[in-house]
N, C-alpha and C positions, 0 to 999 in steps of 0.2 A: 504493500500500500504506500509506504513512504517513497518508493521509487517511481510511483505513477506520476507522469508529467502531463501537463496540458498547455496549449497555447492560449494566451489571454492578452489581447491588444498588442501583439507583437513580441511578447516575452514569455518565457517558460516559467511555470510555477509548479510546486509540489502540491498536488491536490489535497492531501490530508492536512498539510499546514494551512492552506487557504481556507479549508473548511473549519479548522479550529479557530482561526482568526475571525471568520464570519460569526462563529458562536460568541466570541468575546464581544464583538461589535454589537450584538443583540442587546447588551446591557447598557448601551448609551442612553436609553430612554426609560429604563425600568430597573429597579433594584433587584428584584427576584423574578425568576422565570422557571416554569416547569419544563420537563422534558417535552411535553406536547407543544408548549408555546415556542420552544426553541426549534423544534422540528418544523413547525409551521413558518416561523420567521426565516429560516434558512433554506426551506424547501428540500430538506434532507429527510430520509426515512429515519424512524426512531431508533432502529438498531445501530445505524451509523452514528447518530447523535449520541447515543448512550456510550458507545466505545470512546468517542472523543471526550465526552464529559468525564469519564473515568480517568483518562490521561490528564486532563486539565486539573481535575481535583487532586490527583496524586502529586502533581507538580506545584500545587498551591495557588494556581491561578483562579480556581473556583472552589467554593465551599457549598456543601449540600446541607440544607436544613432538614434534619431527620423527622421533624414534626410535620412539616408541610410538603416534604419531598421536592422542594424548590431549590434552585441554585442561586448563588450570589457571588460577586467578585471576591477573591481571596486576598490575603495579605501580600502575596507575591506581586500583585498588580501595584500595590502602594509602594512596595520596595523599589520597583522600577520607576515609578513616577517621581521619586526623590531626585533622580538623575536627569529629569527633563530640564533643559537649560534655557534657551532663548525665550520661548513662549512663556514659560513659567516666570522667568526673571522679569521680563518687561511687563507682564500682567500685574505684578506687585509693585514694580518700580514706577509705573505710570499711574497707579491708582490715585495718589493725591492730586495730580494734575487733572485727571478725569473728573474727580469729585468737584474740584474748583470750577471746571467748565460746566458741569451739571448745575452747580449753584448759580453760576453767572447767567446761563441761558434758560434754565428751567426745564430742559428736556433730557431725555435719556441719552447717555453717552456710551458708546461701545468701541471695543478695540478688536480688530480682525487681523489675522495673518493668512497667507495663502498656503494651502496644503494640496499640492498637485493641482487638480482642476476644480478645487473647491475653496471657499473661504471658511474660516473657523473662528468663532467668537471666543476669545480667550479671557476677556474681562468686560464688565458692564457696570454702570452706575445708573440706576433707574431714576426717572423723574419723581419728584415728590407730589406731583399734581394728581388729582383724583383720576382723570382720564389720561393715561400715559401709554407709552410703548413698553411692553414687557419684553425684556431681552435676556433669555436664559443663556448662561455661560455654557459653552460646549456645543452650541448649535452649529450645524454645517449647512452651507448654502451654495448654490451654483455661482460660477463666476460670470454668468451671462446677464444677471439681473441685480440691480441695486447700486447705490452710490459707492459703497465700499468695494464692491466687485470691480467696478469700472476703474477705481483708483488703483487697485492691486494689479490690474491688467495693464493699465496705461503706462505705468512706470516699470514694467517688466521688460526684459530684453526682447528683441524682435523674435528670437528663437522660441522663447517661452510664450509670447503672444500667439505665434503661429500654432504651437502645440495646443494651446487653450482653444483657439478658434476652430481647430480641426478635431476637437474632442467628439467622439461618436455620441456622447450624451448631451451635446449642446442642445439647448432648447430650440426647437424648430421655429417657434413663433418669433424669435429674435433674429433679425436679419444681420448676417455677419458683416456685410459691407457698411451698413448704417452704424453698427456698433463700432467698427474701426474708425469711422469718421468722428464719432463721439469722443473717442480716445484722444484724437488730435486736439479737439476743442478743450478737453479737460486739461491736457498738459499746458495749454496756453493760459488757461484761467488759474490753474493751480489747485483746483478742487472739482468735485463732481456732485451732482444732485440726482435724486430720483423721486418720482411722484407715483405712488401706488404701483410700482413695477413688480414687487414681490409679494406685498401684502396690501389688500384693499384698505384704503383709509389711512395709509401710513406713508410719510415722506421722510427723506433723509438728505443730509449734506455731509460729505466726507472729504478728508485731505490726507495726503501721504505723510508718513513719518520716515525720515531718512536718518541713519546714524551719522556719526561724525566723519565717516569715510564716504558719505554720499550714497550708501546703499539703502534701497527700500526695505524696511523691516516690518511695516504694519500700515494699516489704515485706521484713522480715527474718525468716527462718525457720530453725528448728533441726529436723532430721529424722534418723531412724534406724530400725533394725529395730523392729517393733511389740513384739517380745519385751522390749525395753528401754524403748521409748517408750510406756509404758502411760499410760492416762488420768491416773493419780495422778502419774506422773513428769512428764508434760507440764504439769500444774497446778503442780507444784513448779518447773519451768523457767520458766514464764510471766513471773514478776516480773523475772527476770534478762534475759529477751529484751526485755521492755518497757523496762527501764533502758538496755540497750545501744542500742535503737532511739532512745531519747530523746537519749542522748549523741551519736549519729550525726547526728540532726537539727539539733543545735545547731551543727554544723560547716558547715551550708549555709544561705545566705540565702534 
């Protein structure tokens, strides 16, 4: 089984390893899962899932609750997370500046990094207003929609941009040529905006964060209800978002 290989988007992978990782990924949105739930989420038969669960449990990546017969992440996962560097470091390092920006603008502030062809929210400070954008940390989103996505693609290398634009999972409703034209405009302005692109009723303005070497490391976004985050309001917010992003970048080599 360990020697079984398959082609996946141009590269070879060990199927059993890929399946085990798919099982672990199931726990991104739920603390505990049963064998049946994992089988359904991964589209694998129960006998295969059971064998993989036994291995993951034996290695400490999963723990089985004997009372409920459900599985949860084990301590081995937390041991590995201690060694997460850049994303974890900047999420904590930038939190005071993000909080100050939230207090100044009154809307939810999020921090995103690019992970292959997705963006990943590594930090968020939610608005204190009754009606606000809820931004769960750990959420993954496509790079074809949203202000932060456009920022992360706009300041990527031409090779990375082409890879993203040619992604088989690119959302069909987003015209690639129109998207590329937007990237040019975004780089000229220094920030990006989006109005109800990914979520109905939500708008956002985002700016790039560069480290002291000039490398893009993240996107800083301010988002909220479109009723408050009008095009005029986002244009008003943009200079403050850019200034905050600049201050953050100076903290990182």
